N, CA, C and O atoms as a CHARMM CRD file, in Angstrom:
* protein
*
  268
    1    1 MET  N      0.86100  -0.99500  -0.20100 PROA 1      0.00000
    2    1 MET  CA     0.16700  -0.12900  -0.02300 PROA 1      0.00000
    3    1 MET  C      0.75900   1.22200  -0.28900 PROA 1      0.00000
    4    1 MET  O      1.98400   1.10100  -0.26400 PROA 1      0.00000
    5    2 VAL  N      0.45100   2.28700  -0.49800 PROA 2      0.00000
    6    2 VAL  CA     0.89000   3.31100  -0.67500 PROA 2      0.00000
    7    2 VAL  C      1.28400   4.22000   0.67400 PROA 2      0.00000
    8    2 VAL  O      2.13600   5.10900   0.70000 PROA 2      0.00000
    9    3 LYS  N      0.52300   3.81100   1.69000 PROA 3      0.00000
   10    3 LYS  CA     0.41200   4.53900   3.00100 PROA 3      0.00000
   11    3 LYS  C      1.48800   3.83600   3.81900 PROA 3      0.00000
   12    3 LYS  O      2.08600   4.29700   4.79100 PROA 3      0.00000
   13    4 ASP  N      1.62100   2.70500   3.28400 PROA 4      0.00000
   14    4 ASP  CA     3.18500   1.87500   4.17900 PROA 4      0.00000
   15    4 ASP  C      4.77100   2.28300   3.38500 PROA 4      0.00000
   16    4 ASP  O      5.91200   1.92200   3.67000 PROA 4      0.00000
   17    5 SER  N      4.31100   3.07500   2.42200 PROA 5      0.00000
   18    5 SER  CA     6.15100   3.05500   1.71500 PROA 5      0.00000
   19    5 SER  C      6.68900   4.52300   2.27000 PROA 5      0.00000
   20    5 SER  O      6.19600   5.65000   2.31400 PROA 5      0.00000
   21    6 PRO  N      8.05900   3.88600   2.70600 PROA 6      0.00000
   22    6 PRO  CA     8.79800   5.15100   3.13400 PROA 6      0.00000
   23    6 PRO  C      8.70300   6.10200   2.24400 PROA 6      0.00000
   24    6 PRO  O      8.86100   7.28600   2.53900 PROA 6      0.00000
   25    7 ASN  N      8.46400   5.73000   1.18900 PROA 7      0.00000
   26    7 ASN  CA     8.71100   6.97500   0.25300 PROA 7      0.00000
   27    7 ASN  C      7.54100   7.59300  -0.18400 PROA 7      0.00000
   28    7 ASN  O      7.63800   8.08800  -1.30700 PROA 7      0.00000
   29    8 ALA  N      6.64600   7.69200   0.27800 PROA 8      0.00000
   30    8 ALA  CA     5.28700   8.55300  -0.11000 PROA 8      0.00000
   31    8 ALA  C      4.84000   9.00800   1.24700 PROA 8      0.00000
   32    8 ALA  O      5.44100   8.60500   2.24300 PROA 8      0.00000
   33    9 ARG  N      3.80300   9.83900   1.34500 PROA 9      0.00000
   34    9 ARG  CA     3.43500  10.68700   2.47700 PROA 9      0.00000
   35    9 ARG  C      1.78500  11.20300   1.87200 PROA 9      0.00000
   36    9 ARG  O      1.47200  11.85900   0.87800 PROA 9      0.00000
   37   10 ILE  N      1.01700  10.61700   2.88700 PROA 10     0.00000
   38   10 ILE  CA    -0.42300  10.67100   2.54200 PROA 10     0.00000
   39   10 ILE  C     -0.87900  11.82000   3.82000 PROA 10     0.00000
   40   10 ILE  O     -0.71400  11.65600   5.02900 PROA 10     0.00000
   41   11 SER  N     -1.35500  12.74100   3.28200 PROA 11     0.00000
   42   11 SER  CA    -2.24200  13.88300   3.81900 PROA 11     0.00000
   43   11 SER  C     -3.67200  13.97900   3.78700 PROA 11     0.00000
   44   11 SER  O     -4.00300  14.18300   2.61900 PROA 11     0.00000
   45   12 ALA  N     -4.47900  13.93500   4.40100 PROA 12     0.00000
   46   12 ALA  CA    -6.04100  13.88300   4.32700 PROA 12     0.00000
   47   12 ALA  C     -6.77800  15.13800   4.90700 PROA 12     0.00000
   48   12 ALA  O     -6.66700  15.54700   6.06300 PROA 12     0.00000
   49   13 THR  N     -7.50200  15.64900   3.97700 PROA 13     0.00000
   50   13 THR  CA    -8.55200  16.72100   4.71400 PROA 13     0.00000
   51   13 THR  C     -9.67000  16.46400   4.33400 PROA 13     0.00000
   52   13 THR  O    -10.03600  15.48900   3.67800 PROA 13     0.00000
   53   14 LYS  N    -10.40700  17.52300   4.81700 PROA 14     0.00000
   54   14 LYS  CA   -12.29200  17.42700   5.02300 PROA 14     0.00000
   55   14 LYS  C    -12.33300  17.87500   3.42900 PROA 14     0.00000
   56   14 LYS  O    -11.48500  18.60700   2.91800 PROA 14     0.00000
   57   15 VAL  N    -13.42100  17.33100   2.76200 PROA 15     0.00000
   58   15 VAL  CA   -14.16600  18.16600   2.02600 PROA 15     0.00000
   59   15 VAL  C    -15.48400  17.59100   1.66300 PROA 15     0.00000
   60   15 VAL  O    -15.74700  16.39200   1.75600 PROA 15     0.00000
   61   16 LEU  N    -16.35700  18.57400   1.21500 PROA 16     0.00000
   62   16 LEU  CA   -17.80700  18.08800   1.11300 PROA 16     0.00000
   63   16 LEU  C    -18.00800  17.16600  -0.51200 PROA 16     0.00000
   64   16 LEU  O    -17.95700  17.57600  -1.67100 PROA 16     0.00000
   65   17 ARG  N    -18.16600  16.25800  -0.13200 PROA 17     0.00000
   66   17 ARG  CA   -18.61800  15.08600  -1.50600 PROA 17     0.00000
   67   17 ARG  C    -19.61100  13.96000  -0.70100 PROA 17     0.00000
   68   17 ARG  O    -19.47800  13.27600   0.31300 PROA 17     0.00000
   69   18 VAL  N    -20.56500  14.12900  -1.61000 PROA 18     0.00000
   70   18 VAL  CA   -21.61800  13.08700  -1.08000 PROA 18     0.00000
   71   18 VAL  C    -21.91900  11.94700  -2.24300 PROA 18     0.00000
   72   18 VAL  O    -22.42300  12.18300  -3.34100 PROA 18     0.00000
   73   19 ASN  N    -21.54500  10.81300  -1.80800 PROA 19     0.00000
   74   19 ASN  CA   -21.67900   9.96000  -3.06200 PROA 19     0.00000
   75   19 ASN  C    -23.51700   9.07000  -2.69300 PROA 19     0.00000
   76   19 ASN  O    -23.97600   8.79700  -1.58400 PROA 19     0.00000
   77   20 SER  N    -24.01800   8.88600  -3.75600 PROA 20     0.00000
   78   20 SER  CA   -25.15300   8.25800  -3.66600 PROA 20     0.00000
   79   20 SER  C    -25.64800   6.87600  -4.38400 PROA 20     0.00000
   80   20 SER  O    -24.94500   6.82200  -5.39300 PROA 20     0.00000
   81   21 LEU  N    -26.17200   6.17500  -4.37800 PROA 21     0.00000
   82   21 LEU  CA   -27.07200   5.18100  -4.92300 PROA 21     0.00000
   83   21 LEU  C    -28.21600   5.70500  -5.55900 PROA 21     0.00000
   84   21 LEU  O    -28.86000   6.39500  -4.76900 PROA 21     0.00000
   85   22 SER  N    -28.68400   5.64800  -6.61300 PROA 22     0.00000
   86   22 SER  CA   -29.51300   5.86200  -7.20000 PROA 22     0.00000
   87   22 SER  C    -30.37000   4.58800  -8.67800 PROA 22     0.00000
   88   22 SER  O    -29.62700   4.17500  -9.56800 PROA 22     0.00000
   89   23 TRP  N    -31.58600   4.25600  -8.66800 PROA 23     0.00000
   90   23 TRP  CA   -31.41100   3.69300  -9.54300 PROA 23     0.00000
   91   23 TRP  C    -32.85400   3.97900 -10.24500 PROA 23     0.00000
   92   23 TRP  O    -33.70600   4.56400  -9.57600 PROA 23     0.00000
   93   24 ILE  N    -33.18200   3.53200 -11.73800 PROA 24     0.00000
   94   24 ILE  CA   -34.33000   4.00100 -12.73000 PROA 24     0.00000
   95   24 ILE  C    -35.12000   2.68900 -12.79400 PROA 24     0.00000
   96   24 ILE  O    -34.60900   1.64100 -13.18800 PROA 24     0.00000
   97   25 ALA  N    -36.46100   2.80600 -12.36500 PROA 25     0.00000
   98   25 ALA  CA   -37.28800   1.75600 -13.07700 PROA 25     0.00000
   99   25 ALA  C    -38.35400   2.72400 -13.86400 PROA 25     0.00000
  100   25 ALA  O    -39.04100   3.70400 -13.57800 PROA 25     0.00000
  101   26 ARG  N    -38.08600   1.82200 -15.12800 PROA 26     0.00000
  102   26 ARG  CA   -38.94800   2.26000 -16.01400 PROA 26     0.00000
  103   26 ARG  C    -40.27900   1.69500 -16.08000 PROA 26     0.00000
  104   26 ARG  O    -40.41100   0.62200 -16.66900 PROA 26     0.00000
  105   27 GLY  N    -41.38500   2.31600 -15.50800 PROA 27     0.00000
  106   27 GLY  CA   -42.68600   1.51400 -15.78100 PROA 27     0.00000
  107   27 GLY  C    -42.97200   0.28700 -15.44300 PROA 27     0.00000
  108   27 GLY  O    -41.93800  -0.32600 -15.17800 PROA 27     0.00000
  109   28 GLY  N    -43.80600  -0.26900 -15.34600 PROA 28     0.00000
  110   28 GLY  CA   -44.27600  -1.76500 -15.17000 PROA 28     0.00000
  111   28 GLY  C    -44.19900  -1.77200 -13.48700 PROA 28     0.00000
  112   28 GLY  O    -44.07300  -0.85100 -12.67900 PROA 28     0.00000
  113   29 PRO  N    -44.36800  -3.61700 -13.28600 PROA 29     0.00000
  114   29 PRO  CA   -43.84100  -3.68900 -11.90000 PROA 29     0.00000
  115   29 PRO  C    -42.91800  -3.20000 -11.10400 PROA 29     0.00000
  116   29 PRO  O    -43.14000  -3.11700  -9.89600 PROA 29     0.00000
  117   30 ALA  N    -41.85300  -2.83700 -11.59600 PROA 30     0.00000
  118   30 ALA  CA   -40.53800  -2.47500 -10.92800 PROA 30     0.00000
  119   30 ALA  C    -40.66500  -1.33300 -10.82100 PROA 30     0.00000
  120   30 ALA  O    -40.09700  -1.01200  -9.77700 PROA 30     0.00000
  121   31 ARG  N    -41.15700  -0.34700 -11.37500 PROA 31     0.00000
  122   31 ARG  CA   -41.72300   0.91800 -10.66700 PROA 31     0.00000
  123   31 ARG  C    -42.52100   0.98200  -9.48900 PROA 31     0.00000
  124   31 ARG  O    -42.29800   1.55800  -8.42400 PROA 31     0.00000
  125   32 ARG  N    -43.42900   0.33700  -9.83900 PROA 32     0.00000
  126   32 ARG  CA   -44.56200   0.19500  -8.63900 PROA 32     0.00000
  127   32 ARG  C    -43.65800  -0.08500  -7.59800 PROA 32     0.00000
  128   32 ARG  O    -43.56900   0.76700  -6.71400 PROA 32     0.00000
  129   33 ARG  N    -42.77000  -1.39100  -7.49500 PROA 33     0.00000
  130   33 ARG  CA   -42.16100  -1.79900  -6.09000 PROA 33     0.00000
  131   33 ARG  C    -41.30400  -0.35400  -5.50800 PROA 33     0.00000
  132   33 ARG  O    -41.56100   0.13100  -4.40600 PROA 33     0.00000
  133   34 PHE  N    -40.30000   0.19800  -6.40800 PROA 34     0.00000
  134   34 PHE  CA   -39.93500   1.16500  -5.54300 PROA 34     0.00000
  135   34 PHE  C    -40.25900   2.71400  -5.51700 PROA 34     0.00000
  136   34 PHE  O    -39.53400   3.68600  -5.30900 PROA 34     0.00000
  137   35 MET  N    -41.85800   2.57600  -5.85600 PROA 35     0.00000
  138   35 MET  CA   -42.54000   3.49900  -5.31200 PROA 35     0.00000
  139   35 MET  C    -42.94900   3.61100  -3.70800 PROA 35     0.00000
  140   35 MET  O    -43.23800   4.56200  -2.98300 PROA 35     0.00000
  141   36 ASN  N    -42.83900   2.23600  -3.51400 PROA 36     0.00000
  142   36 ASN  CA   -43.43400   1.94200  -1.93600 PROA 36     0.00000
  143   36 ASN  C    -42.15000   1.93200  -0.83700 PROA 36     0.00000
  144   36 ASN  O    -41.19000   1.16300  -0.89300 PROA 36     0.00000
  145   37 GLN  N    -42.36500   2.93100   0.12600 PROA 37     0.00000
  146   37 GLN  CA   -41.70500   3.35900   1.16600 PROA 37     0.00000
  147   37 GLN  C    -41.08800   2.39000   1.55800 PROA 37     0.00000
  148   37 GLN  O    -39.87000   2.40300   1.73100 PROA 37     0.00000
  149   38 LYS  N    -42.03800   1.12100   1.81600 PROA 38     0.00000
  150   38 LYS  CA   -41.08800  -0.01700   2.73000 PROA 38     0.00000
  151   38 LYS  C    -40.21000  -0.74100   1.88200 PROA 38     0.00000
  152   38 LYS  O    -39.34800  -1.37800   2.48800 PROA 38     0.00000
  153   39 VAL  N    -40.19300  -0.82700   0.46400 PROA 39     0.00000
  154   39 VAL  CA   -39.19600  -1.24700  -0.26800 PROA 39     0.00000
  155   39 VAL  C    -37.94100  -0.46700   0.15200 PROA 39     0.00000
  156   39 VAL  O    -37.11700  -0.98400   0.90600 PROA 39     0.00000
  157   40 ARG  N    -37.79300   0.77000  -0.33200 PROA 40     0.00000
  158   40 ARG  CA   -36.81600   1.64700  -0.23200 PROA 40     0.00000
  159   40 ARG  C    -36.09900   1.49100   1.05600 PROA 40     0.00000
  160   40 ARG  O    -34.88100   1.35900   1.17600 PROA 40     0.00000
  161   41 GLU  N    -37.03200   1.52100   2.06400 PROA 41     0.00000
  162   41 GLU  CA   -36.24400   1.41000   3.56900 PROA 41     0.00000
  163   41 GLU  C    -35.31100   0.42400   3.74700 PROA 41     0.00000
  164   41 GLU  O    -34.17800   0.51700   4.22000 PROA 41     0.00000
  165   42 ALA  N    -36.32400  -1.23500   3.00800 PROA 42     0.00000
  166   42 ALA  CA   -35.40700  -2.53500   2.86200 PROA 42     0.00000
  167   42 ALA  C    -34.10400  -2.27000   2.18500 PROA 42     0.00000
  168   42 ALA  O    -33.01800  -2.57500   2.67800 PROA 42     0.00000
  169   43 ILE  N    -34.20000  -1.92800   1.51000 PROA 43     0.00000
  170   43 ILE  CA   -32.76200  -1.74700   0.44700 PROA 43     0.00000
  171   43 ILE  C    -31.62900  -0.80500   1.25100 PROA 43     0.00000
  172   43 ILE  O    -30.42500  -1.05300   1.20100 PROA 43     0.00000
  173   44 ALA  N    -32.09200   0.09600   1.85400 PROA 44     0.00000
  174   44 ALA  CA   -31.35400   1.15300   3.05300 PROA 44     0.00000
  175   44 ALA  C    -30.77100   0.43100   3.77200 PROA 44     0.00000
  176   44 ALA  O    -29.57900   0.56800   4.04400 PROA 44     0.00000
  177   45 TYR  N    -31.76100  -0.77500   4.35800 PROA 45     0.00000
  178   45 TYR  CA   -31.19300  -1.19900   5.50000 PROA 45     0.00000
  179   45 TYR  C    -29.96200  -2.48700   5.10100 PROA 45     0.00000
  180   45 TYR  O    -28.92700  -2.96800   5.56200 PROA 45     0.00000
  181   46 ALA  N    -30.74800  -2.60900   4.10900 PROA 46     0.00000
  182   46 ALA  CA   -29.39100  -3.63400   3.48900 PROA 46     0.00000
  183   46 ALA  C    -27.97300  -3.61100   2.93100 PROA 46     0.00000
  184   46 ALA  O    -27.22300  -4.51200   2.55400 PROA 46     0.00000
  185   47 ILE  N    -27.84400  -2.19800   3.00800 PROA 47     0.00000
  186   47 ILE  CA   -26.61700  -1.27900   2.46200 PROA 47     0.00000
  187   47 ILE  C    -26.09900  -1.36400   3.80900 PROA 47     0.00000
  188   47 ILE  O    -26.78400  -1.14100   4.80700 PROA 47     0.00000
  189   48 ASN  N    -24.43900  -1.80800   3.82600 PROA 48     0.00000
  190   48 ASN  CA   -24.06200  -1.60800   5.20400 PROA 48     0.00000
  191   48 ASN  C    -22.70400  -0.61500   4.87100 PROA 48     0.00000
  192   48 ASN  O    -21.54000  -0.83700   4.53600 PROA 48     0.00000
  193   49 VAL  N    -23.38300   0.39700   5.10500 PROA 49     0.00000
  194   49 VAL  CA   -22.59000   2.01200   4.99700 PROA 49     0.00000
  195   49 VAL  C    -21.72300   1.69300   5.72000 PROA 49     0.00000
  196   49 VAL  O    -20.77100   1.23400   5.09000 PROA 49     0.00000
  197   50 ASP  N    -21.56400   1.71700   6.92600 PROA 50     0.00000
  198   50 ASP  CA   -20.20900   1.48400   7.64600 PROA 50     0.00000
  199   50 ASP  C    -19.09300   0.76500   7.31700 PROA 50     0.00000
  200   50 ASP  O    -17.99700   1.18600   7.68900 PROA 50     0.00000
  201   51 GLU  N    -19.18800  -0.36800   6.60600 PROA 51     0.00000
  202   51 GLU  CA   -18.45400  -1.01200   6.03900 PROA 51     0.00000
  203   51 GLU  C    -17.71400  -0.85300   4.62600 PROA 51     0.00000
  204   51 GLU  O    -16.60500  -1.21800   4.23500 PROA 51     0.00000
  205   52 MET  N    -18.76000  -0.17100   4.02300 PROA 52     0.00000
  206   52 MET  CA   -18.38000   0.51400   2.93900 PROA 52     0.00000
  207   52 MET  C    -17.25600   1.73900   3.15600 PROA 52     0.00000
  208   52 MET  O    -16.33400   1.89000   2.35500 PROA 52     0.00000
  209   53 LEU  N    -17.36300   2.24500   3.84800 PROA 53     0.00000
  210   53 LEU  CA   -16.49700   3.33200   4.52900 PROA 53     0.00000
  211   53 LEU  C    -15.25600   3.01400   5.01900 PROA 53     0.00000
  212   53 LEU  O    -14.26800   3.72100   4.82300 PROA 53     0.00000
  213   54 SER  N    -15.24800   1.84200   5.73700 PROA 54     0.00000
  214   54 SER  CA   -14.01900   1.28800   5.94600 PROA 54     0.00000
  215   54 SER  C    -13.00800   0.63900   5.01800 PROA 54     0.00000
  216   54 SER  O    -11.80900   0.92000   5.00500 PROA 54     0.00000
  217   55 LYS  N    -13.64100  -0.30800   4.19900 PROA 55     0.00000
  218   55 LYS  CA   -13.10900  -1.26000   3.61000 PROA 55     0.00000
  219   55 LYS  C    -12.98500  -0.74200   1.94200 PROA 55     0.00000
  220   55 LYS  O    -12.09400  -1.04100   1.14700 PROA 55     0.00000
  221   56 ILE  N    -14.29000   0.20400   1.68900 PROA 56     0.00000
  222   56 ILE  CA   -13.62300   0.74000  -0.09000 PROA 56     0.00000
  223   56 ILE  C    -12.91400   2.20600   0.06800 PROA 56     0.00000
  224   56 ILE  O    -12.01300   2.47900  -0.72400 PROA 56     0.00000
  225   57 LEU  N    -13.26000   3.07800   0.98200 PROA 57     0.00000
  226   57 LEU  CA   -13.08300   4.05500   1.46300 PROA 57     0.00000
  227   57 LEU  C    -11.35300   4.12400   2.45800 PROA 57     0.00000
  228   57 LEU  O    -10.60800   5.10100   2.38400 PROA 57     0.00000
  229   58 GLY  N    -11.08400   3.03600   3.19500 PROA 58     0.00000
  230   58 GLY  CA   -10.26200   3.09200   3.74700 PROA 58     0.00000
  231   58 GLY  C     -9.74300   3.97300   5.41000 PROA 58     0.00000
  232   58 GLY  O     -8.69600   4.23000   6.00400 PROA 58     0.00000
  233   59 GLY  N    -11.30200   4.18900   5.61100 PROA 59     0.00000
  234   59 GLY  CA   -11.35900   4.88600   6.86700 PROA 59     0.00000
  235   59 GLY  C    -11.02300   6.58400   6.43100 PROA 59     0.00000
  236   59 GLY  O    -10.77400   7.43700   7.28300 PROA 59     0.00000
  237   60 TYR  N    -11.06800   6.81900   5.15900 PROA 60     0.00000
  238   60 TYR  CA   -10.86400   8.10500   5.10500 PROA 60     0.00000
  239   60 TYR  C    -12.13400   8.99300   4.52600 PROA 60     0.00000
  240   60 TYR  O    -12.01500   9.87700   3.67700 PROA 60     0.00000
  241   61 ALA  N    -13.46800   8.55600   5.20000 PROA 61     0.00000
  242   61 ALA  CA   -14.52000   9.14100   4.75500 PROA 61     0.00000
  243   61 ALA  C    -15.83800   8.94600   6.28600 PROA 61     0.00000
  244   61 ALA  O    -15.87600   7.90600   6.94400 PROA 61     0.00000
  245   62 GLU  N    -16.34600   9.60100   6.44100 PROA 62     0.00000
  246   62 GLU  CA   -17.61400   9.83600   7.28800 PROA 62     0.00000
  247   62 GLU  C    -19.13700   9.59900   6.83900 PROA 62     0.00000
  248   62 GLU  O    -19.50700   9.91600   5.70900 PROA 62     0.00000
  249   63 ARG  N    -19.79200   9.16200   7.55900 PROA 63     0.00000
  250   63 ARG  CA   -21.06900   9.01500   7.38500 PROA 63     0.00000
  251   63 ARG  C    -21.71700  10.27200   7.72200 PROA 63     0.00000
  252   63 ARG  O    -21.30700  10.81900   8.74600 PROA 63     0.00000
  253   64 THR  N    -22.85900  10.97100   6.92000 PROA 64     0.00000
  254   64 THR  CA   -23.38400  11.98200   6.84100 PROA 64     0.00000
  255   64 THR  C    -24.78600  11.86800   6.98500 PROA 64     0.00000
  256   64 THR  O    -25.22200  10.87200   6.40700 PROA 64     0.00000
  257   65 ALA  N    -25.73300  12.62800   7.62500 PROA 65     0.00000
  258   65 ALA  CA   -27.09500  12.47000   7.99100 PROA 65     0.00000
  259   65 ALA  C    -27.77500  12.57700   6.19500 PROA 65     0.00000
  260   65 ALA  O    -27.09100  12.90200   5.22500 PROA 65     0.00000
  261   66 THR  N    -28.58700  12.37500   6.17500 PROA 66     0.00000
  262   66 THR  CA   -29.34800  12.25800   4.69100 PROA 66     0.00000
  263   66 THR  C    -30.95300  12.22500   5.30800 PROA 66     0.00000
  264   66 THR  O    -31.23900  11.77400   6.41700 PROA 66     0.00000
  265   67 GLY  N    -31.66800  12.65200   4.59400 PROA 67     0.00000
  266   67 GLY  CA   -33.47200  12.71300   4.92400 PROA 67     0.00000
  267   67 GLY  C    -33.96900  12.55400   3.76100 PROA 67     0.00000
  268   67 GLY  O    -35.19100  12.54300   3.60800 PROA 67     0.00000
């Protein structure tokens, strides 16, 4: 890893960057499913945000409030 190299130095600073997951359901039964709030909530609960922050972003991110 770069951070373990004696020839490299990493510095981090906070910036406002929001990543989101979105999908498009074009008509028919799929669209109706996503219009159901319970379905959207189930999808949100199924995503392990904390694991994504630590494993994918290496702990260089923090969770923000969404609404």
